[in-house]
MARKE-242602 format. One record per residue (C-alpha): chain; residue in one letter; x, y, z. Coordinates in steps of 0.05 Angstrom, whole numbers, plus 5000, padded with zeros to 4 digits. Layout:
{ch:A&aa:a&px:X&py:Y&pz:Z}
...
This chain:
{ch:A&aa:x&px:2394&py:0829&pz:2782}
{ch:A&aa:x&px:2402&py:0893&pz:2732}
{ch:A&aa:x&px:2335&py:0910&pz:2696}
{ch:A&aa:x&px:2353&py:0889&pz:2618}
{ch:A&aa:x&px:2346&py:0947&pz:2581}
{ch:A&aa:x&px:2316&py:0927&pz:2505}
{ch:A&aa:x&px:2314&py:0981&pz:2447}
{ch:A&aa:x&px:2281&py:0967&pz:2378}
{ch:A&aa:x&px:2309&py:1020&pz:2330}
{ch:A&aa:x&px:2269&py:1039&pz:2266}
{ch:A&aa:x&px:2208&py:1076&pz:2251}
{ch:A&aa:x&px:2148&py:1036&pz:2270}
{ch:A&aa:x&px:2133&py:0990&pz:2204}
{ch:A&aa:x&px:2107&py:0924&pz:2207}
{ch:A&aa:x&px:2183&py:0890&pz:2220}
{ch:A&aa:x&px:2186&py:0941&pz:2279}
{ch:A&aa:x&px:2124&py:0917&pz:2305}
{ch:A&aa:x&px:2140&py:0845&pz:2295}
{ch:A&aa:x&px:2211&py:0850&pz:2330}
{ch:A&aa:x&px:2182&py:0879&pz:2382}
{ch:A&aa:x&px:2129&py:0830&pz:2400}
{ch:A&aa:x&px:2185&py:0778&pz:2389}
{ch:A&aa:x&px:2228&py:0806&pz:2438}
{ch:A&aa:x&px:2178&py:0813&pz:2488}
{ch:A&aa:x&px:2160&py:0744&pz:2483}
{ch:A&aa:x&px:2228&py:0723&pz:2489}
{ch:A&aa:x&px:2246&py:0761&pz:2552}
{ch:A&aa:x&px:2174&py:0736&pz:2581}
{ch:A&aa:x&px:2189&py:0668&pz:2570}
{ch:A&aa:x&px:2269&py:0679&pz:2598}
{ch:A&aa:x&px:2243&py:0709&pz:2660}
{ch:A&aa:x&px:2279&py:0769&pz:2649}
{ch:A&aa:x&px:2258&py:0838&pz:2695}
{ch:A&aa:x&px:2260&py:0883&pz:2624}
{ch:A&aa:x&px:2237&py:0942&pz:2594}
{ch:A&aa:x&px:2228&py:0958&pz:2520}
{ch:A&aa:x&px:2235&py:1030&pz:2489}
{ch:A&aa:x&px:2220&py:1035&pz:2412}
{ch:A&aa:x&px:2264&py:1092&pz:2380}
{ch:A&aa:x&px:2249&py:1124&pz:2324}
{ch:A&aa:x&px:2292&py:1181&pz:2320}
{ch:A&aa:x&px:2340&py:1178&pz:2257}
{ch:A&aa:x&px:2398&py:1208&pz:2302}
{ch:A&aa:x&px:2393&py:1160&pz:2355}
{ch:A&aa:x&px:2390&py:1095&pz:2305}
{ch:A&aa:x&px:2451&py:1128&pz:2272}
{ch:A&aa:x&px:2484&py:1143&pz:2338}
{ch:A&aa:x&px:2483&py:1058&pz:2338}
{ch:A&aa:x&px:2514&py:1063&pz:2269}
{ch:A&aa:x&px:2446&py:1019&pz:2245}
{ch:A&aa:x&px:2432&py:1032&pz:2170}
{ch:A&aa:x&px:2387&py:0989&pz:2167}
{ch:A&aa:x&px:2329&py:0977&pz:2209}
{ch:A&aa:x&px:2295&py:0946&pz:2249}
{ch:A&aa:x&px:2350&py:0931&pz:2296}
{ch:A&aa:x&px:2345&py:0906&pz:2367}
{ch:A&aa:x&px:2397&py:0932&pz:2424}
{ch:A&aa:x&px:2406&py:0900&pz:2487}
{ch:A&aa:x&px:2437&py:0937&pz:2551}
{ch:A&aa:x&px:2466&py:0989&pz:2494}
{ch:A&aa:x&px:2496&py:0933&pz:2438}
{ch:A&aa:x&px:2468&py:0924&pz:2370}
{ch:A&aa:x&px:2446&py:0855&pz:2372}
{ch:A&aa:x&px:2412&py:0854&pz:2304}
{ch:A&aa:x&px:2389&py:0892&pz:2246}
{ch:A&aa:x&px:2359&py:0888&pz:2187}
{ch:A&aa:x&px:2322&py:0838&pz:2199}
{ch:A&aa:x&px:2274&py:0793&pz:2247}
{ch:A&aa:x&px:2302&py:0743&pz:2280}
{ch:A&aa:x&px:2254&py:0680&pz:2306}
{ch:A&aa:x&px:2230&py:0682&pz:2381}
{ch:A&aa:x&px:2284&py:0617&pz:2390}
{ch:A&aa:x&px:2337&py:0662&pz:2368}
{ch:A&aa:x&px:2319&py:0723&pz:2405}
{ch:A&aa:x&px:2326&py:0676&pz:2467}
{ch:A&aa:x&px:2395&py:0662&pz:2446}
{ch:A&aa:x&px:2406&py:0737&pz:2448}
{ch:A&aa:x&px:2381&py:0757&pz:2512}
{ch:A&aa:x&px:2405&py:0702&pz:2557}
């Protein structure tokens, strides 16, 4: 099984930290083999065409931006 690559896009604000914690919790609960990377580089963020942060990218696909989903919602996005 391939490792799930999770990227948290944002400047490192409170919402970014919350999204990172929830995404990690959801991935752990699902038993995924995963890695999380926080990305604050605006050029990279804009490369994903994300206009509002925080954003969640899973395996190169933007799953959500501009809000912090619940752990349950994140589990659906990761599975």
